[in-house]
All heavy atoms as a GROMACS GRO file, in nm:
protein
  513
    1MET      N    1  -3.901   7.232  -4.610
    1MET     CA    2  -4.006   7.233  -4.511
    1MET      C    3  -4.130   7.161  -4.563
    1MET      O    4  -4.192   7.083  -4.490
    1MET     CB    5  -4.036   7.380  -4.475
    1MET     CG    6  -4.135   7.395  -4.367
    1MET     SD    7  -4.070   7.327  -4.215
    1MET     CE    8  -4.151   7.425  -4.099
    2MET      N    9  -4.164   7.186  -4.687
    2MET     CA   10  -4.283   7.121  -4.744
    2MET      C   11  -4.260   6.971  -4.759
    2MET      O   12  -4.353   6.892  -4.743
    2MET     CB   13  -4.318   7.184  -4.878
    2MET     CG   14  -4.380   7.321  -4.866
    2MET     SD   15  -4.524   7.325  -4.758
    2MET     CE   16  -4.637   7.221  -4.844
    3ALA      N   17  -4.137   6.932  -4.792
    3ALA     CA   18  -4.109   6.789  -4.803
    3ALA      C   19  -4.124   6.720  -4.668
    3ALA      O   20  -4.180   6.610  -4.659
    3ALA     CB   21  -3.968   6.768  -4.858
    4ALA      N   22  -4.078   6.785  -4.563
    4ALA     CA   23  -4.091   6.726  -4.430
    4ALA      C   24  -4.238   6.714  -4.389
    4ALA      O   25  -4.279   6.613  -4.333
    4ALA     CB   26  -4.015   6.811  -4.328
    5LEU      N   27  -4.318   6.815  -4.418
    5LEU     CA   28  -4.460   6.810  -4.386
    5LEU      C   29  -4.533   6.704  -4.467
    5LEU      O   30  -4.620   6.633  -4.416
    5LEU     CB   31  -4.524   6.946  -4.408
    5LEU     CG   32  -4.488   7.054  -4.307
    5LEU    CD1   33  -4.549   7.188  -4.348
    5LEU    CD2   34  -4.535   7.015  -4.169
    6THR      N   35  -4.496   6.690  -4.593
    6THR     CA   36  -4.559   6.590  -4.679
    6THR      C   37  -4.525   6.449  -4.632
    6THR      O   38  -4.612   6.363  -4.625
    6THR     CB   39  -4.515   6.610  -4.825
    6THR    OG1   40  -4.542   6.744  -4.865
    6THR    CG2   41  -4.588   6.516  -4.917
    7ILE      N   42  -4.400   6.426  -4.597
    7ILE     CA   43  -4.359   6.294  -4.550
    7ILE      C   44  -4.422   6.264  -4.414
    7ILE      O   45  -4.465   6.151  -4.388
    7ILE     CB   46  -4.205   6.285  -4.546
    7ILE    CG1   47  -4.150   6.287  -4.688
    7ILE    CG2   48  -4.159   6.161  -4.472
    7ILE    CD1   49  -4.001   6.302  -4.696
    8ALA      N   50  -4.431   6.364  -4.328
    8ALA     CA   51  -4.493   6.344  -4.196
    8ALA      C   52  -4.642   6.310  -4.211
    8ALA      O   53  -4.693   6.222  -4.141
    8ALA     CB   54  -4.475   6.467  -4.110
    9ALA      N   55  -4.710   6.378  -4.301
    9ALA     CA   56  -4.852   6.349  -4.323
    9ALA      C   57  -4.871   6.210  -4.382
    9ALA      O   58  -4.963   6.137  -4.342
    9ALA     CB   59  -4.912   6.454  -4.416
   10GLY      N   60  -4.785   6.171  -4.474
   10GLY     CA   61  -4.793   6.036  -4.531
   10GLY      C   62  -4.765   5.929  -4.428
   10GLY      O   63  -4.832   5.825  -4.425
   11SER      N   64  -4.670   5.954  -4.340
   11SER     CA   65  -4.638   5.857  -4.235
   11SER      C   66  -4.751   5.844  -4.134
   11SER      O   67  -4.784   5.732  -4.090
   11SER     CB   68  -4.510   5.898  -4.163
   11SER     OG   69  -4.404   5.904  -4.254
   12ALA      N   70  -4.812   5.955  -4.098
   12ALA     CA   71  -4.923   5.950  -4.002
   12ALA      C   72  -5.043   5.877  -4.062
   12ALA      O   73  -5.107   5.796  -3.994
   12ALA     CB   74  -4.962   6.091  -3.961
   13SER      N   75  -5.071   5.904  -4.188
   13SER     CA   76  -5.184   5.834  -4.250
   13SER      C   77  -5.153   5.686  -4.271
   13SER      O   78  -5.243   5.602  -4.262
   13SER     CB   79  -5.223   5.902  -4.381
   13SER     OG   80  -5.115   5.900  -4.472
   14ALA      N   81  -5.027   5.653  -4.296
   14ALA     CA   82  -4.990   5.512  -4.310
   14ALA      C   83  -5.009   5.437  -4.178
   14ALA      O   84  -5.054   5.321  -4.178
   14ALA     CB   85  -4.845   5.499  -4.357
   15SER      N   86  -4.978   5.502  -4.067
   15SER     CA   87  -4.998   5.435  -3.938
   15SER      C   88  -5.146   5.416  -3.909
   15SER      O   89  -5.185   5.313  -3.851
   15SER     CB   90  -4.930   5.513  -3.827
   15SER     OG   91  -4.995   5.636  -3.806
   16MET      N   92  -5.230   5.510  -3.949
   16MET     CA   93  -5.374   5.494  -3.928
   16MET      C   94  -5.432   5.383  -4.016
   16MET      O   95  -5.518   5.306  -3.972
   16MET     CB   96  -5.447   5.626  -3.958
   16MET     CG   97  -5.422   5.733  -3.856
   16MET     SD   98  -5.484   5.688  -3.694
   16MET     CE   99  -5.334   5.664  -3.604
   17VAL      N  100  -5.384   5.372  -4.138
   17VAL     CA  101  -5.430   5.264  -4.227
   17VAL      C  102  -5.383   5.129  -4.175
   17VAL      O  103  -5.457   5.031  -4.179
   17VAL     CB  104  -5.385   5.290  -4.372
   17VAL    CG1  105  -5.408   5.169  -4.460
   17VAL    CG2  106  -5.458   5.409  -4.429
   18TYR      N  107  -5.263   5.124  -4.122
   18TYR     CA  108  -5.214   4.999  -4.062
   18TYR      C  109  -5.302   4.958  -3.944
   18TYR      O  110  -5.337   4.842  -3.928
   18TYR     CB  111  -5.069   5.017  -4.016
   18TYR     CG  112  -5.014   4.896  -3.944
   18TYR    CD1  113  -4.969   4.786  -4.015
   18TYR    CD2  114  -5.010   4.892  -3.805
   18TYR    CE1  115  -4.920   4.674  -3.950
   18TYR    CE2  116  -4.962   4.781  -3.739
   18TYR     CZ  117  -4.917   4.673  -3.812
   18TYR     OH  118  -4.871   4.562  -3.745
   19LEU      N  119  -5.339   5.056  -3.862
   19LEU     CA  120  -5.426   5.029  -3.749
   19LEU      C  121  -5.564   4.984  -3.796
   19LEU      O  122  -5.624   4.895  -3.736
   19LEU     CB  123  -5.437   5.153  -3.661
   19LEU     CG  124  -5.515   5.140  -3.531
   19LEU    CD1  125  -5.447   5.037  -3.441
   19LEU    CD2  126  -5.524   5.273  -3.462
   20ALA      N  127  -5.612   5.041  -3.903
   20ALA     CA  128  -5.743   5.001  -3.956
   20ALA      C  129  -5.740   4.859  -4.011
   20ALA      O  130  -5.838   4.785  -3.998
   20ALA     CB  131  -5.787   5.098  -4.065
   21HIS      N  132  -5.629   4.821  -4.072
   21HIS     CA  133  -5.619   4.686  -4.128
   21HIS      C  134  -5.595   4.579  -4.022
   21HIS      O  135  -5.650   4.470  -4.031
   21HIS     CB  136  -5.506   4.679  -4.232
   21HIS     CG  137  -5.545   4.733  -4.365
   21HIS    ND1  138  -5.624   4.664  -4.453
   21HIS    CD2  139  -5.514   4.849  -4.426
   21HIS    CE1  140  -5.641   4.734  -4.561
   21HIS    NE2  141  -5.575   4.849  -4.548
   22ASN      N  142  -5.514   4.611  -3.920
   22ASN     CA  143  -5.471   4.508  -3.824
   22ASN      C  144  -5.531   4.523  -3.686
   22ASN      O  145  -5.531   4.426  -3.610
   22ASN     CB  146  -5.318   4.509  -3.812
   22ASN     CG  147  -5.254   4.474  -3.943
   22ASN    OD1  148  -5.305   4.394  -4.019
   22ASN    ND2  149  -5.140   4.536  -3.970
   23GLY      N  150  -5.578   4.641  -3.650
   23GLY     CA  151  -5.628   4.661  -3.515
   23GLY      C  152  -5.514   4.665  -3.414
   23GLY      O  153  -5.396   4.668  -3.450
   24ASN      N  154  -5.552   4.666  -3.286
   24ASN     CA  155  -5.452   4.668  -3.179
   24ASN      C  156  -5.507   4.586  -3.063
   24ASN      O  157  -5.606   4.624  -3.000
   24ASN     CB  158  -5.422   4.811  -3.135
   24ASN     CG  159  -5.305   4.820  -3.042
   24ASN    OD1  160  -5.259   4.720  -2.988
   24ASN    ND2  161  -5.255   4.941  -3.024
   25ASP      N  162  -5.445   4.475  -3.036
   25ASP     CA  163  -5.493   4.386  -2.930
   25ASP      C  164  -5.470   4.442  -2.791
   25ASP      O  165  -5.543   4.409  -2.698
   25ASP     CB  166  -5.426   4.248  -2.941
   25ASP     CG  167  -5.470   4.173  -3.066
   25ASP    OD1  168  -5.583   4.198  -3.112
   25ASP    OD2  169  -5.392   4.089  -3.113
   26ASP      N  170  -5.367   4.528  -2.775
   26ASP     CA  171  -5.336   4.582  -2.643
   26ASP      C  172  -5.448   4.670  -2.589
   26ASP      O  173  -5.474   4.672  -2.469
   26ASP     CB  174  -5.206   4.661  -2.647
   26ASP     CG  175  -5.086   4.571  -2.676
   26ASP    OD1  176  -5.095   4.450  -2.646
   26ASP    OD2  177  -4.986   4.622  -2.728
   27VAL      N  178  -5.512   4.745  -2.677
   27VAL     CA  179  -5.620   4.835  -2.633
   27VAL      C  180  -5.757   4.785  -2.676
   27VAL      O  181  -5.856   4.857  -2.669
   27VAL     CB  182  -5.596   4.978  -2.684
   27VAL    CG1  183  -5.478   5.041  -2.615
   27VAL    CG2  184  -5.582   4.982  -2.833
   28ASN      N  185  -5.761   4.661  -2.727
   28ASN     CA  186  -5.885   4.594  -2.765
   28ASN      C  187  -5.956   4.663  -2.880
   28ASN      O  188  -6.078   4.674  -2.883
   28ASN     CB  189  -5.978   4.581  -2.643
   28ASN     CG  190  -6.073   4.464  -2.657
   28ASN    OD1  191  -6.050   4.376  -2.740
   28ASN    ND2  192  -6.178   4.463  -2.578
   29TRP      N  193  -5.878   4.715  -2.979
   29TRP     CA  194  -5.935   4.772  -3.100
   29TRP      C  195  -5.935   4.666  -3.207
   29TRP      O  196  -5.831   4.608  -3.241
   29TRP     CB  197  -5.853   4.891  -3.148
   29TRP     CG  198  -5.867   5.014  -3.066
   29TRP    CD1  199  -5.959   5.039  -2.970
   29TRP    CD2  200  -5.783   5.128  -3.072
   29TRP    NE1  201  -5.939   5.162  -2.916
   29TRP    CE2  202  -5.831   5.220  -2.976
   29TRP    CE3  203  -5.674   5.164  -3.148
   29TRP    CZ2  204  -5.773   5.344  -2.956
   29TRP    CZ3  205  -5.616   5.286  -3.128
   29TRP    CH2  206  -5.666   5.376  -3.033
   30LEU      N  207  -6.048   4.640  -3.263
   30LEU     CA  208  -6.060   4.540  -3.368
   30LEU      C  209  -6.032   4.604  -3.503
   30LEU      O  210  -6.059   4.723  -3.522
   30LEU     CB  211  -6.201   4.480  -3.367
   30LEU     CG  212  -6.241   4.409  -3.237
   30LEU    CD1  213  -6.387   4.367  -3.245
   30LEU    CD2  214  -6.152   4.291  -3.212
   31PRO      N  215  -5.980   4.528  -3.598
   31PRO     CA  216  -5.963   4.584  -3.733
   31PRO      C  217  -6.100   4.606  -3.797
   31PRO      O  218  -6.185   4.519  -3.797
   31PRO     CB  219  -5.883   4.477  -3.807
   31PRO     CG  220  -5.900   4.353  -3.729
   31PRO     CD  221  -5.928   4.393  -3.588
   32PHE      N  222  -6.122   4.725  -3.849
   32PHE     CA  223  -6.254   4.754  -3.906
   32PHE      C  224  -6.256   4.750  -4.057
   32PHE      O  225  -6.356   4.784  -4.119
   32PHE     CB  226  -6.311   4.885  -3.853
   32PHE     CG  227  -6.232   5.008  -3.887
   32PHE    CD1  228  -6.252   5.074  -4.005
   32PHE    CD2  229  -6.140   5.057  -3.798
   32PHE    CE1  230  -6.180   5.188  -4.035
   32PHE    CE2  231  -6.068   5.170  -3.827
   32PHE     CZ  232  -6.088   5.236  -3.946
   33CYS      N  233  -6.147   4.705  -4.118
   33CYS     CA  234  -6.147   4.692  -4.263
   33CYS      C  235  -6.232   4.575  -4.310
   33CYS      O  236  -6.270   4.570  -4.426
   33CYS     CB  237  -6.004   4.676  -4.316
   33CYS     SG  238  -5.916   4.832  -4.321
   34GLN      N  239  -6.261   4.482  -4.222
   34GLN     CA  240  -6.347   4.371  -4.260
   34GLN      C  241  -6.490   4.420  -4.280
   34GLN      O  242  -6.565   4.365  -4.360
   34GLN     CB  243  -6.343   4.263  -4.152
   34GLN     CG  244  -6.206   4.204  -4.136
   34GLN     CD  245  -6.191   4.128  -4.004
   34GLN    OE1  246  -6.279   4.130  -3.920
   34GLN    NE2  247  -6.077   4.062  -3.988
   35GLN      N  248  -6.530   4.526  -4.210
   35GLN     CA  249  -6.665   4.580  -4.222
   35GLN      C  250  -6.674   4.688  -4.329
   35GLN      O  251  -6.775   4.699  -4.397
   35GLN     CB  252  -6.711   4.637  -4.089
   35GLN     CG  253  -6.719   4.534  -3.980
   35GLN     CD  254  -6.740   4.598  -3.844
   35GLN    OE1  255  -6.734   4.719  -3.830
   35GLN    NE2  256  -6.763   4.515  -3.744
   36PHE      N  257  -6.571   4.768  -4.342
   36PHE     CA  258  -6.570   4.881  -4.434
   36PHE      C  259  -6.460   4.862  -4.537
   36PHE      O  260  -6.361   4.934  -4.538
   36PHE     CB  261  -6.550   5.012  -4.359
   36PHE     CG  262  -6.649   5.035  -4.249
   36PHE    CD1  263  -6.611   5.022  -4.117
   36PHE    CD2  264  -6.779   5.068  -4.278
   36PHE    CE1  265  -6.701   5.044  -4.014
   36PHE    CE2  266  -6.872   5.088  -4.177
   36PHE     CZ  267  -6.832   5.077  -4.045
   37GLY      N  268  -6.477   4.766  -4.627
   37GLY     CA  269  -6.373   4.733  -4.724
   37GLY      C  270  -6.346   4.844  -4.823
   37GLY      O  271  -6.231   4.871  -4.858
   38ASP      N  272  -6.450   4.911  -4.872
   38ASP     CA  273  -6.429   5.018  -4.970
   38ASP      C  274  -6.353   5.135  -4.911
   38ASP      O  275  -6.268   5.195  -4.978
   38ASP     CB  276  -6.564   5.066  -5.025
   38ASP     CG  277  -6.632   4.960  -5.110
   38ASP    OD1  278  -6.562   4.869  -5.160
   38ASP    OD2  279  -6.756   4.969  -5.126
   39PHE      N  280  -6.384   5.170  -4.787
   39PHE     CA  281  -6.313   5.279  -4.722
   39PHE      C  282  -6.165   5.246  -4.708
   39PHE      O  283  -6.078   5.330  -4.733
   39PHE     CB  284  -6.372   5.307  -4.584
   39PHE     CG  285  -6.286   5.398  -4.500
   39PHE    CD1  286  -6.281   5.533  -4.526
   39PHE    CD2  287  -6.209   5.346  -4.397
   39PHE    CE1  288  -6.201   5.616  -4.451
   39PHE    CE2  289  -6.130   5.429  -4.320
   39PHE     CZ  290  -6.126   5.564  -4.347
   40CYS      N  291  -6.135   5.124  -4.669
   40CYS     CA  292  -5.995   5.087  -4.648
   40CYS      C  293  -5.917   5.083  -4.779
   40CYS      O  294  -5.800   5.118  -4.783
   40CYS     CB  295  -5.986   4.953  -4.576
   40CYS     SG  296  -6.030   4.967  -4.402
   41GLN      N  297  -5.983   5.042  -4.886
   41GLN     CA  298  -5.916   5.043  -5.016
   41GLN      C  299  -5.885   5.185  -5.061
   41GLN      O  300  -5.776   5.213  -5.109
   41GLN     CB  301  -6.001   4.972  -5.120
   41GLN     CG  302  -6.004   4.823  -5.104
   41GLN     CD  303  -6.094   4.756  -5.207
   41GLN    OE1  304  -6.162   4.822  -5.285
   41GLN    NE2  305  -6.094   4.624  -5.207
   42SER      N  306  -5.980   5.276  -5.044
   42SER     CA  307  -5.954   5.414  -5.085
   42SER      C  308  -5.853   5.482  -4.993
   42SER      O  309  -5.771   5.562  -5.039
   42SER     CB  310  -6.085   5.493  -5.089
   42SER     OG  311  -6.143   5.499  -4.962
   43ALA      N  312  -5.855   5.448  -4.864
   43ALA     CA  313  -5.756   5.506  -4.772
   43ALA      C  314  -5.616   5.454  -4.804
   43ALA      O  315  -5.518   5.530  -4.799
   43ALA     CB  316  -5.793   5.473  -4.628
   44SER      N  317  -5.604   5.327  -4.839
   44SER     CA  318  -5.474   5.272  -4.877
   44SER      C  319  -5.423   5.338  -5.004
   44SER      O  320  -5.304   5.369  -5.016
   44SER     CB  321  -5.483   5.122  -4.896
   44SER     OG  322  -5.519   5.059  -4.776
   45GLY      N  323  -5.512   5.361  -5.098
   45GLY     CA  324  -5.473   5.431  -5.221
   45GLY      C  325  -5.429   5.573  -5.195
   45GLY      O  326  -5.335   5.623  -5.258
   46ALA      N  327  -5.494   5.640  -5.101
   46ALA     CA  328  -5.455   5.777  -5.066
   46ALA      C  329  -5.318   5.780  -5.001
   46ALA      O  330  -5.239   5.872  -5.025
   46ALA     CB  331  -5.559   5.838  -4.974
   47VAL      N  332  -5.288   5.680  -4.919
   47VAL     CA  333  -5.155   5.674  -4.856
   47VAL      C  334  -5.047   5.653  -4.961
   47VAL      O  335  -4.943   5.720  -4.960
   47VAL     CB  336  -5.151   5.562  -4.749
   47VAL    CG1  337  -5.009   5.534  -4.704
   47VAL    CG2  338  -5.236   5.600  -4.631
   48ILE      N  339  -5.073   5.563  -5.054
   48ILE     CA  340  -4.976   5.541  -5.161
   48ILE      C  341  -4.957   5.667  -5.244
   48ILE      O  342  -4.844   5.705  -5.277
   48ILE     CB  343  -5.021   5.422  -5.249
   48ILE    CG1  344  -5.013   5.293  -5.169
   48ILE    CG2  345  -4.938   5.412  -5.376
   48ILE    CD1  346  -5.078   5.174  -5.236
   49GLY      N  347  -5.066   5.736  -5.273
   49GLY     CA  348  -5.056   5.861  -5.349
   49GLY      C  349  -4.978   5.968  -5.275
   49GLY      O  350  -4.898   6.040  -5.336
   50SER      N  351  -4.998   5.980  -5.146
   50SER     CA  352  -4.926   6.083  -5.070
   50SER      C  353  -4.778   6.051  -5.060
   50SER      O  354  -4.694   6.142  -5.065
   50SER     CB  355  -4.988   6.100  -4.932
   50SER     OG  356  -4.966   5.987  -4.852
   51LEU      N  357  -4.744   5.924  -5.045
   51LEU     CA  358  -4.602   5.889  -5.039
   51LEU      C  359  -4.535   5.905  -5.175
   51LEU      O  360  -4.417   5.943  -5.183
   51LEU     CB  361  -4.584   5.747  -4.984
   51LEU     CG  362  -4.625   5.732  -4.837
   51LEU    CD1  363  -4.612   5.586  -4.793
   51LEU    CD2  364  -4.543   5.822  -4.747
   52LEU      N  365  -4.607   5.878  -5.284
   52LEU     CA  366  -4.552   5.905  -5.417
   52LEU      C  367  -4.534   6.055  -5.439
   52LEU      O  368  -4.434   6.097  -5.500
   52LEU     CB  369  -4.643   5.846  -5.524
   52LEU     CG  370  -4.640   5.695  -5.540
   52LEU    CD1  371  -4.744   5.649  -5.643
   52LEU    CD2  372  -4.502   5.648  -5.580
   53ALA      N  373  -4.627   6.135  -5.390
   53ALA     CA  374  -4.613   6.281  -5.400
   53ALA      C  375  -4.492   6.330  -5.321
   53ALA      O  376  -4.419   6.419  -5.367
   53ALA     CB  377  -4.740   6.349  -5.350
   54ALA      N  378  -4.467   6.271  -5.206
   54ALA     CA  379  -4.350   6.309  -5.127
   54ALA      C  380  -4.221   6.272  -5.199
   54ALA      O  381  -4.125   6.350  -5.200
   54ALA     CB  382  -4.355   6.241  -4.990
   55ALA      N  383  -4.219   6.155  -5.262
   55ALA     CA  384  -4.099   6.115  -5.337
   55ALA      C  385  -4.077   6.207  -5.457
   55ALA      O  386  -3.963   6.246  -5.486
   55ALA     CB  387  -4.113   5.970  -5.382
   56LEU      N  388  -4.185   6.244  -5.526
   56LEU     CA  389  -4.173   6.335  -5.639
   56LEU      C  390  -4.125   6.472  -5.593
   56LEU      O  391  -4.043   6.536  -5.661
   56LEU     CB  392  -4.307   6.345  -5.712
   56LEU     CG  393  -4.310   6.434  -5.834
   56LEU    CD1  394  -4.219   6.378  -5.943
   56LEU    CD2  395  -4.452   6.446  -5.886
   57LEU      N  396  -4.173   6.517  -5.479
   57LEU     CA  397  -4.129   6.645  -5.425
   57LEU      C  398  -3.980   6.642  -5.391
   57LEU      O  399  -3.908   6.739  -5.417
   57LEU     CB  400  -4.211   6.681  -5.302
   57LEU     CG  401  -4.187   6.818  -5.240
   57LEU    CD1  402  -4.213   6.929  -5.339
   57LEU    CD2  403  -4.274   6.835  -5.117
   58LEU      N  404  -3.932   6.531  -5.338
   58LEU     CA  405  -3.788   6.520  -5.309
   58LEU      C  406  -3.705   6.522  -5.437
   58LEU      O  407  -3.598   6.583  -5.441
   58LEU     CB  408  -3.761   6.393  -5.229
   58LEU     CG  409  -3.803   6.397  -5.083
   58LEU    CD1  410  -3.782   6.261  -5.018
   58LEU    CD2  411  -3.726   6.503  -5.008
   59VAL      N  412  -3.755   6.458  -5.541
   59VAL     CA  413  -3.684   6.460  -5.670
   59VAL      C  414  -3.679   6.602  -5.725
   59VAL      O  415  -3.574   6.648  -5.774
   59VAL     CB  416  -3.750   6.362  -5.770
   59VAL    CG1  417  -3.698   6.384  -5.911
   59VAL    CG2  418  -3.728   6.219  -5.726
   60ILE      N  419  -3.788   6.675  -5.716
   60ILE     CA  420  -3.791   6.814  -5.763
   60ILE      C  421  -3.695   6.900  -5.682
   60ILE      O  422  -3.626   6.986  -5.737
   60ILE     CB  423  -3.935   6.868  -5.757
   60ILE    CG1  424  -4.020   6.799  -5.863
   60ILE    CG2  425  -3.939   7.019  -5.777
   60ILE    CD1  426  -4.168   6.830  -5.854
   61ILE      N  427  -3.688   6.878  -5.552
   61ILE     CA  428  -3.596   6.956  -5.467
   61ILE      C  429  -3.451   6.928  -5.506
   61ILE      O  430  -3.369   7.019  -5.517
   61ILE     CB  431  -3.621   6.925  -5.319
   61ILE    CG1  432  -3.754   6.986  -5.275
   61ILE    CG2  433  -3.508   6.976  -5.232
   61ILE    CD1  434  -3.798   6.942  -5.138
   62ILE      N  435  -3.419   6.801  -5.532
   62ILE     CA  436  -3.282   6.766  -5.571
   62ILE      C  437  -3.248   6.827  -5.707
   62ILE      O  438  -3.138   6.882  -5.726
   62ILE     CB  439  -3.265   6.613  -5.571
   62ILE    CG1  440  -3.270   6.562  -5.427
   62ILE    CG2  441  -3.134   6.572  -5.639
   62ILE    CD1  442  -3.278   6.411  -5.416
   63LEU      N  443  -3.341   6.820  -5.802
   63LEU     CA  444  -3.316   6.881  -5.932
   63LEU      C  445  -3.300   7.032  -5.922
   63LEU      O  446  -3.216   7.092  -5.991
   63LEU     CB  447  -3.430   6.847  -6.028
   63LEU     CG  448  -3.436   6.703  -6.076
   63LEU    CD1  449  -3.560   6.679  -6.160
   63LEU    CD2  450  -3.311   6.666  -6.153
   64SER      N  451  -3.377   7.096  -5.836
   64SER     CA  452  -3.364   7.239  -5.816
   64SER      C  453  -3.229   7.274  -5.753
   64SER      O  454  -3.168   7.375  -5.790
   64SER     CB  455  -3.476   7.290  -5.727
   64SER     OG  456  -3.600   7.273  -5.789
   65ALA      N  457  -3.182   7.192  -5.662
   65ALA     CA  458  -3.052   7.217  -5.601
   65ALA      C  459  -2.940   7.206  -5.703
   65ALA      O  460  -2.847   7.288  -5.705
   65ALA     CB  461  -3.029   7.119  -5.487
   66PHE      N  462  -2.949   7.108  -5.793
   66PHE     CA  463  -2.848   7.097  -5.898
   66PHE      C  464  -2.854   7.214  -5.994
   66PHE      O  465  -2.752   7.264  -6.040
   66PHE     CB  466  -2.863   6.965  -5.974
   66PHE     CG  467  -2.811   6.845  -5.900
   66PHE    CD1  468  -2.886   6.729  -5.894
   66PHE    CD2  469  -2.687   6.847  -5.836
   66PHE    CE1  470  -2.838   6.618  -5.825
   66PHE    CE2  471  -2.639   6.737  -5.768
   66PHE     CZ  472  -2.715   6.623  -5.762
   67ALA      N  473  -2.975   7.260  -6.025
   67ALA     CA  474  -2.989   7.375  -6.115
   67ALA      C  475  -2.934   7.502  -6.052
   67ALA      O  476  -2.871   7.583  -6.120
   67ALA     CB  477  -3.135   7.393  -6.152
   68LEU      N  478  -2.955   7.520  -5.923
   68LEU     CA  479  -2.900   7.638  -5.855
   68LEU      C  480  -2.749   7.630  -5.843
   68LEU      O  481  -2.680   7.731  -5.850
   68LEU     CB  482  -2.963   7.651  -5.717
   68LEU     CG  483  -3.107   7.701  -5.713
   68LEU    CD1  484  -3.161   7.694  -5.572
   68LEU    CD2  485  -3.115   7.842  -5.767
   69LYS      N  486  -2.697   7.509  -5.826
   69LYS     CA  487  -2.552   7.492  -5.815
   69LYS      C  488  -2.483   7.524  -5.948
   69LYS      O  489  -2.374   7.579  -5.950
   69LYS     CB  490  -2.520   7.350  -5.771
   69LYS     CG  491  -2.374   7.326  -5.748
   69LYS     CD  492  -2.350   7.184  -5.704
   69LYS     CE  493  -2.201   7.161  -5.687
   69LYS     NZ  494  -2.173   7.021  -5.652
   70ARG      N  495  -2.549   7.491  -6.058
   70ARG     CA  496  -2.493   7.515  -6.189
   70ARG      C  497  -2.480   7.665  -6.220
   70ARG      O  498  -2.387   7.707  -6.284
   70ARG     CB  499  -2.581   7.450  -6.295
   70ARG     CG  500  -2.505   7.377  -6.397
   70ARG     CD  501  -2.588   7.309  -6.500
   70ARG     NE  502  -2.732   7.320  -6.476
   70ARG     CZ  503  -2.823   7.296  -6.567
   70ARG    NH1  504  -2.786   7.263  -6.687
   70ARG    NH2  505  -2.952   7.305  -6.539
   71ASN      N  506  -2.576   7.741  -6.174
   71ASN     CA  507  -2.574   7.885  -6.201
   71ASN      C  508  -2.487   7.950  -6.100
   71ASN      O  509  -2.436   8.034  -6.076
   71ASN     CB  510  -2.716   7.944  -6.196
   71ASN     CG  511  -2.798   7.893  -6.313
   71ASN    OD1  512  -2.744   7.860  -6.417
   71ASN    ND2  513  -2.927   7.886  -6.292
   0.00000   0.00000   0.00000
């Protein structure tokens, strides 16, 4: 359950960072990373960190499953 929530949060934040970098022409949203470069760099770093945390959590879950299977 926690892995699913972590991956969902990382995916949602990745879509927001994508929107911040590229904007959306259909709804006339301009990319605002040109104005707020520091914010976009830190937000991109946070997305990378959250997706790495999700991958680490999946590795821990797999290792725990193998440990439980052994006993």
